[in-house]
C-alpha positions in Angstrom: 53.7 39.5 -20.1 52.3 37.0 -17.7 54.5 35.8 -15.2 55.3 31.9 -15.9 53.4 30.0 -12.8 56.5 28.3 -10.8 55.8 25.1 -9.1 57.8 23.3 -6.5 58.2 19.8 -7.6 58.6 16.7 -5.7 57.6 13.1 -6.3 54.0 13.3 -7.0 53.6 16.6 -5.4 53.7 20.4 -6.6 53.3 23.3 -4.6 52.1 26.8 -5.7 52.8 29.3 -3.0 51.6 27.6 0.1 49.3 25.2 -1.6 50.3 21.6 -1.9 49.0 19.5 -4.6 49.0 15.6 -5.4 49.6 14.8 -8.8 48.5 11.5 -10.2 47.7 9.5 -13.1 44.0 8.3 -13.5 42.3 6.4 -16.4 45.0 8.0 -18.7 44.8 11.4 -17.3 46.9 13.5 -15.2 45.0 14.6 -12.2 45.7 17.4 -9.5 44.0 17.3 -6.3 44.3 20.0 -4.0 45.1 19.4 -0.4 45.2 21.2 2.9 48.5 20.0 4.1 50.7 22.7 5.5 53.7 21.2 5.2 55.9 18.9 2.5 55.5 15.8 5.1 51.6 16.1 5.3 51.4 16.6 1.4 53.3 13.3 1.1 51.0 11.5 3.5 48.1 12.4 1.6 49.6 11.2 -1.8 50.5 8.1 -0.3 46.7 7.6 0.8 45.6 8.8 -2.4 47.9 6.4 -4.1 46.2 3.3 -2.5 42.8 4.7 -3.1 43.6 5.1 -6.8 45.1 1.6 -7.0 42.0 -0.1 -5.2 39.8 1.6 -7.5 38.1 3.9 -4.8 39.6 7.2 -6.1 37.7 9.0 -9.0 38.9 12.5 -10.0 36.2 15.2 -9.7 34.1 12.9 -7.1 34.2 15.3 -4.4 32.5 18.0 -6.8 29.7 15.7 -7.7 26.3 16.9 -5.8 23.1 15.6 -5.3 21.6 18.2 -8.1 24.1 16.2 -10.5 22.6 12.8 -9.4 19.3 14.1 -9.8 19.6 15.3 -13.4 21.1 11.8 -14.2 18.0 10.3 -13.0 15.7 12.3 -14.8 17.7 12.4 -18.2 17.6 8.2 -17.7 13.6 8.3 -17.3 13.6 10.6 -20.3 15.6 8.4 -22.4 13.6 5.4 -21.6 10.4 7.2 -21.8 9.2 6.4 -18.9 5.4 6.9 -17.8 5.9 7.8 -14.4 8.3 9.9 -12.7 10.3 9.8 -9.9 8.9 11.7 -6.7 11.8 13.7 -5.5 10.3 16.5 -3.3 11.6 15.2 0.0 14.7 13.9 -1.4 15.6 17.5 -2.6 14.3 19.0 0.7 17.1 17.0 2.7 20.1 16.3 0.2 19.6 19.5 -2.4 22.8 21.0 -1.2 24.9 18.2 -0.2 27.7 16.8 -2.1 27.2 13.2 -3.3 29.9 11.8 -1.3 28.3 13.2 1.7 25.2 10.8 1.2 26.4 8.3 3.4 24.6 5.1 4.6 23.9 6.4 8.0 22.5 9.8 6.3 20.2 7.7 4.3 19.0 5.6 7.1 18.3 8.9 9.3 16.4 10.3 6.1 14.4 6.9 6.0 13.6 7.2 9.8 12.7 10.9 9.6 10.0 10.3 6.6 8.6 7.1 8.6 8.3 9.2 11.7 6.2 12.0 9.8 3.4 9.5 8.5 4.7 8.6 5.0 4.0 5.1 4.0 6.8 2.4 3.5 5.8 2.3 0.3 6.5 5.9 -0.5 9.5 6.1 1.2 10.6 2.8 -0.7 9.9 4.7 -3.8 12.1 7.5 -2.8 15.2 5.3 -1.6 14.9 3.3 -5.0 15.2 6.4 -6.6 18.0 7.8 -4.7 19.5 4.3 -5.2 19.0 4.4 -9.1 21.2 8.2 -9.0 24.0 6.6 -7.4 24.0 3.4 -9.8 23.8 5.9 -12.9 27.0 7.6 -11.0 28.9 4.7 -11.0 27.9 3.3 -14.3 29.2 7.0 -15.7 32.4 6.8 -13.7 31.6 9.8 -11.5 32.0 7.7 -8.2 33.6 4.8 -7.2 31.3 3.8 -4.2 27.6 4.1 -3.1 25.7 4.1 0.3 23.9 0.8 1.1 20.1 1.9 0.4 17.6 -1.0 1.0 14.0 -0.8 0.5 12.0 -3.5 2.7 9.1 -5.2 1.4 6.3 -3.2 2.4 3.4 -5.1 3.9 0.9 -3.1 1.7 -1.3 -6.0 0.3 -4.1 -4.4 -2.1 -7.6 -4.8 0.0 -10.1 -2.9 -2.5 -12.1 -5.0 -4.6 -15.7 -5.4 -5.9 -18.2 -7.8 -5.7 -20.9 -8.0 -8.7 -23.5 -6.6 -6.1 -21.3 -3.6 -5.3 -20.6 -3.1 -8.8 -24.1 -3.0 -10.0 -24.9 -0.8 -7.6 -22.2 1.7 -8.7 -23.2 1.3 -12.2 -26.5 2.4 -11.7 -25.1 5.9 -10.7 -22.9 6.4 -13.4 -23.9 7.9 -16.9 -24.8 5.7 -19.7 -21.2 6.2 -21.4 -19.4 5.6 -18.6 -20.7 2.1 -17.7 -19.0 0.2 -20.7 -15.7 1.2 -19.6 -16.2 0.1 -16.0 -17.3 -3.2 -17.1 -14.7 -3.5 -19.6 -12.3 -3.0 -16.5 -13.7 -5.1 -14.6 -14.0 -8.1 -17.0 -10.2 -7.5 -18.3 -8.5 -6.0 -15.6 -6.5 -3.5 -17.9 -5.5 -0.1 -16.7 -7.9 2.9 -17.5 -4.9 4.8 -18.9 -4.4 8.5 -18.4 -1.8 9.0 -20.9 -2.3 10.3 -24.5 0.7 8.2 -25.6 0.2 5.1 -23.4 -3.2 4.1 -22.3 -5.3 1.0 -22.3 -8.9 1.1 -22.1 -9.8 4.8 -22.9 -7.6 5.0 -26.1 -9.0 1.2 -27.8 -9.8 1.9 -31.3 -11.9 -0.6 -33.3 -9.5 -0.4 -36.4 -6.0 -0.8 -34.3 -7.1 -2.6 -31.4 -10.4 -5.1 -32.0 -9.6 -8.1 -34.2 -13.2 -9.6 -34.9 -11.9 -12.6 -37.0 -9.5 -13.5 -34.2 -11.8 -12.5 -31.5 -8.9 -10.8 -30.0 -8.3 -7.3 -28.3 -4.8 -6.3 -28.9 -2.5 -3.7 -27.3 0.8 -3.0 -29.3 4.2 -2.9 -27.5 5.0 0.6 -26.3 1.3 1.6 -25.5 1.1 -0.1 -22.4 2.6 1.1 -18.8 5.3 -1.8 -18.8 5.8 -1.2 -22.8 4.9 -5.0 -23.4 2.3 -6.2 -26.0 -1.2 -7.7 -24.8 -3.8 -9.7 -26.1 -7.1 -10.6 -24.5 -9.1 -13.1 -26.1 -13.2 -12.5 -26.0 -14.8 -15.1 -28.2 -14.9 -17.4 -25.2 -16.2 -14.9 -22.7 -19.8 -14.1 -23.7 -20.1 -11.0 -21.3 -17.2 -9.2 -22.9 -18.3 -10.1 -26.1 -21.8 -9.0 -25.7 -20.2 -5.4 -24.4 -17.8 -5.3 -27.4 -20.9 -6.0 -29.8 -23.1 -3.2 -28.1 -20.2 -0.9 -28.3 -19.9 -1.5 -31.9 -23.6 -0.7 -32.7 -23.3 2.5 -30.7 -20.0 3.8 -32.2 -21.3 3.2 -35.9 -24.2 5.1 -34.9 -22.0 8.2 -33.9 -19.1 7.2 -36.7 -16.7 6.8 -33.8 -13.4 5.4 -34.3 -13.2 4.9 -30.4 -14.6 1.6 -28.8 -15.3 3.5 -25.5 -16.8 7.1 -26.4 -19.1 9.7 -25.1 -21.4 11.2 -28.1 -18.5 9.8 -30.4 -15.7 11.5 -28.8 -12.8 10.0 -26.8 -13.7 10.1 -23.3 -11.6 12.1 -21.1 -9.8 10.8 -18.5 -10.6 13.2 -15.5 -14.3 13.4 -16.6 -14.4 9.7 -16.2 -12.6 10.0 -12.8 -15.0 12.4 -11.5 -18.1 10.6 -12.3 -16.6 7.5 -10.7 -15.9 9.3 -7.8 -19.5 10.7 -7.6 -21.0 7.4 -8.2 -19.2 5.5 -5.4 -19.9 8.2 -3.0 -23.7 7.4 -3.5 -23.0 3.9 -2.5 -22.1 3.3 1.0 -20.1 0.3 0.6 -18.3 1.6 -2.2 -17.2 5.0 -0.5 -13.3 5.9 -1.2 -13.0 3.0 -3.9 -10.8 3.7 -7.1 -11.1 2.6 -10.4 -7.8 0.6 -10.1 -9.8 -1.6 -7.7 -11.5 -2.8 -10.9 -8.0 -4.3 -11.8 -7.6 -6.1 -8.4 -11.1 -7.7 -8.6 -10.1 -9.2 -11.9 -7.1 -10.5 -10.6 -9.3 -11.8 -7.7 -11.5 -13.4 -10.1 -8.7 -15.1 -11.9 -7.1 -16.5 -8.8 -10.9 -18.1 -7.9 -11.2 -19.3 -11.2 -7.8 -21.8 -10.7 -6.6 -19.7 -14.0 -2.8 -20.2 -13.8 -0.6 -17.2 -12.9 1.6 -17.1 -16.1 -1.7 -16.8 -18.1 -3.3 -14.7 -15.7 -0.2 -12.2 -15.7 -0.4 -12.2 -19.5 -3.8 -11.2 -19.7 -3.9 -8.4 -17.1 -0.5 -7.1 -18.0 1.5 -7.5 -14.6 5.2 -7.9 -15.6 6.3 -9.6 -12.1 4.7 -12.2 -9.9 5.6 -10.1 -6.8 3.5 -7.2 -7.7 0.6 -9.9 -9.2 0.6 -11.3 -5.9 -0.2 -8.1 -4.0 -3.2 -7.9 -6.1 -4.3 -11.6 -5.5 -6.4 -11.3 -2.5 -7.7 -14.3 -0.7 -10.9 -13.6 1.3 -12.7 -15.9 3.7 -15.3 -17.3 1.2 -12.3 -18.3 -1.3 -10.4 -19.9 2.1 -13.7 -21.9 2.9 -14.0 -23.0 -0.8 -10.6 -23.9 -0.5 -11.0 -26.2 2.4 -14.4 -27.8 1.0 -12.4 -29.0 -2.3 -9.7 -30.3 0.2 -12.2 -32.4 2.1 -13.3 -34.1 -1.3 -9.8 -35.4 -1.6 -9.4 -36.6 2.2 -11.4 -39.6 3.3 -9.1 -40.6 6.1 -11.4 -40.8 9.6 -9.7 -40.7 12.6 -11.3 -41.8 15.9 -11.4 -39.3 18.3 -11.3 -40.5 22.2 
């Protein structure tokens, strides 16, 4: 028969052999916490400290066993449950904290990580994304009751206002270098500011179908909720936008010739995102002023045009699909020409002449 284990009992203390344990009640459960105390007196002192932590809501049983890997699993599970399109960048976080316990990742440790990443040339926006992922990990652990506290993790606003955009002359030069099937896609993005869409389930321009997304009677292009990056639905009226309407009419005729369900197609078939990106890069390389431009610059250009046209931001954000004004403002580039135009408008309203001695 197995010998029954004998414990020496005291008030909130248990001893097995030479090891002292503090026994507490927390969240309706009895918790045994192993100590390194060498005497009953030391164990009693630790018991008193743990009781204070428990009463202050700081102590959570099992928190010391929680690791960074556990935090990462919770974050990835959260992304999967929310069906987020983008995934967090965890490579550098894992390299630094991969074998750490969660409670060892203190505020100072996070700040050291931030400083080290910036020192090796990582951009502020990249580091902010990593810190935001780490902060989300800890918040999930707090919500689940695995931790009672978390480090302070700040993400300073990056100075990264978008700078790439297209004027019509530059865009025409790029269009001339593109194959015929790619030109309507690029024009549509320039007219609407919609994302090109590289995902099979969530895309915008490349996944548009005549039957599902274009309402000729209402003269509206629609994206259903769940099919966009931010999961919100969206509409773009085209009846009062002649260039866009002519583009859609030309695409309809082209699609009927190939019996294609896609608004934008290549010989009737859906256009692969990678192929479009390849021909775009090659076309921009042929135009000196467009070298290094990305397709997302077309979206920035639309925002710029909306600003120039004095379209209210609430309406503009609905058209382009920006969910927050803070992100929209990063795209709302104001150049020297726009500023000069603004001063000219101001001059019309200011008629006061001041004599200069």
